[in-house]
C-alpha positions in Angstrom: -2.1 18.4 15.4 -3.8 15.8 13.7 -2.7 12.2 13.3 -0.9 11.4 10.0 -4.2 8.8 9.3 -6.3 12.3 9.8 -4.6 13.6 7.2 -4.2 11.4 4.7 -8.0 10.7 5.2 -8.4 14.5 4.1 -6.9 13.7 1.0 -8.5 11.5 0.0 -11.7 12.8 0.8 -10.7 15.9 -1.5 -12.9 16.1 -5.1 -10.2 17.4 -6.8 -6.0 16.6 -7.6 -5.4 20.4 -6.8 -7.3 19.8 -3.4 -5.1 17.0 -2.3 -2.4 18.7 -3.7 -3.3 21.5 -1.0 -3.9 19.5 1.5 -0.9 18.0 1.1 0.8 21.3 0.9 -1.0 22.3 4.2 0.6 19.6 6.5 4.1 19.6 5.0 5.7 20.6 8.3 5.2 17.3 9.8 7.4 15.1 10.0 5.5 12.1 10.5 3.8 12.4 7.3 6.7 13.2 5.1 8.2 9.9 6.7 5.6 8.1 6.1 5.8 9.0 2.4 9.3 8.3 2.0 8.8 5.1 4.1 6.1 3.9 1.1 7.4 5.6 -1.9 11.8 6.2 -1.4 13.3 2.9 -1.8 16.0 4.2 0.5 13.8 4.2 3.3 12.8 1.2 4.8 12.1 -1.0 7.6 14.1 -4.4 8.5 11.1 -6.1 9.6 9.1 -8.8 7.9 6.9 -8.0 5.5 2.9 -7.6 6.3 1.2 -6.6 9.8 2.3 -8.6 12.9 0.5 -9.5 15.2 -0.9 -7.0 17.7 -4.3 -5.5 19.7 -5.9 -3.5 17.8 -8.1 -1.2 20.5 -10.8 -0.1 18.5 -12.9 1.2 21.3 -10.9 4.4 22.1 -11.7 7.7 19.9 -8.8 9.4 17.5 -6.7 11.0 19.6 -7.0 9.3 23.5 -4.0 7.0 22.8 -1.2 6.5 24.3 1.0 6.8 21.2 1.5 8.7 17.7 3.9 8.0 14.7 4.7 11.5 15.7 5.3 10.4 18.8 7.4 7.4 17.7 9.1 9.3 15.5 12.3 9.1 17.5 12.3 5.4 18.1 11.9 4.6 14.1 15.9 4.5 13.8 15.0 0.6 15.2 13.4 -0.5 12.3 14.8 1.6 9.9 18.8 1.2 11.2 20.1 -2.9 9.9 22.7 -2.6 12.2 20.7 -1.6 15.7 22.3 -4.6 18.2 18.8 -5.6 18.8 18.2 -8.9 18.0 15.2 -9.7 15.2 12.6 -10.9 17.9 13.2 -7.7 19.8 13.2 -5.2 17.0 9.7 -7.1 16.4 7.9 -7.3 19.8 9.0 -3.4 19.7 7.3 -2.8 16.9 3.9 -4.8 18.0 3.9 -2.8 21.1 4.3 0.7 20.0 1.9 -0.7 17.2 -1.0 -1.3 20.2 0.0 1.9 21.5 -1.6 3.8 18.5 -5.1 4.6 17.4 -5.7 1.4 14.7 -6.1 3.7 11.8 -2.1 4.8 12.4 -1.3 1.4 13.1 -2.6 0.1 9.7 -1.4 3.5 7.4 2.7 2.5 9.5 2.3 -1.6 8.8 1.2 -0.5 4.7 3.8 2.6 4.5 6.4 0.2 5.4 5.1 -2.3 3.1 4.9 0.4 0.7 1.1 -0.6 -0.1 -0.2 2.7 1.1 -2.1 3.0 -2.3 -4.5 -0.3 -0.7 -5.8 2.0 2.3 -5.2 5.7 0.4 -6.2 5.2 -3.4 -5.8 8.4 -4.5 -2.1 9.2 -3.0 -0.3 8.0 -5.4 3.8 8.4 -6.0 2.7 11.2 -8.8 0.5 13.2 -6.5 3.9 13.3 -3.5 6.2 13.8 -6.0 4.1 16.8 -7.2 3.4 18.3 -3.4 6.9 17.6 -2.2 9.5 17.5 -5.3 12.5 17.5 -3.0 11.1 14.1 -0.9 11.8 11.3 -3.0 14.5 10.5 -5.3 14.8 11.2 -8.8 12.2 8.1 -10.5 14.2 5.7 -12.2 13.0 5.1 -15.8 14.0 1.4 -17.2 14.5 1.0 -20.7 13.6 -2.8 -22.3 16.3 -3.0 -25.1 15.3 -5.6 -27.8 18.0 -7.9 -28.9 17.9 -8.5 -32.3 19.0 -12.1 -33.2 20.9 -12.0 -36.4 20.4 -15.8 -38.4 22.3 -16.7 -40.7 21.1 -17.4 -44.3 20.9 -20.6 -45.5 22.1 -21.1 -49.1 19.9 -23.1 -51.2 22.9 -23.9 -53.3 24.2 -27.4 -51.8 27.8 -27.2 -50.4 30.7 -27.7 -52.5 32.8 -30.7 -51.4 
């Protein structure tokens, strides 16, 4: 099975929008892929840890697939960061997150940090919310359209006639 970062690399390298969508659909059984996309684009799915990439030892020497863990393997522990009511101190949650990242291939760790902050497109420019909505119409909640209503100020007309005393 491919890592989520490998799946998204394939999507990013695809030449057409239809091909990108096809690659996503071919991997629709990957719960890790769907969770990462929801984490990035669904405002109801979030991790309760500080924004940014935490300090961790990024090992770039090991080839992909030879790491201790992956996003797919760690899904069962995501409740630690996704649930604000977990009985763990904030610092412990952050340490566990950093330790998890250290066990992953750096490409997966980078993508997980980007997704938790909602900035996945900084790594994968073509994996937009519109593409995700087109490939997986039921994954995200309906788009909220905010209308800006301009208030018209009513200005009282001043009379050129002098006021009666």
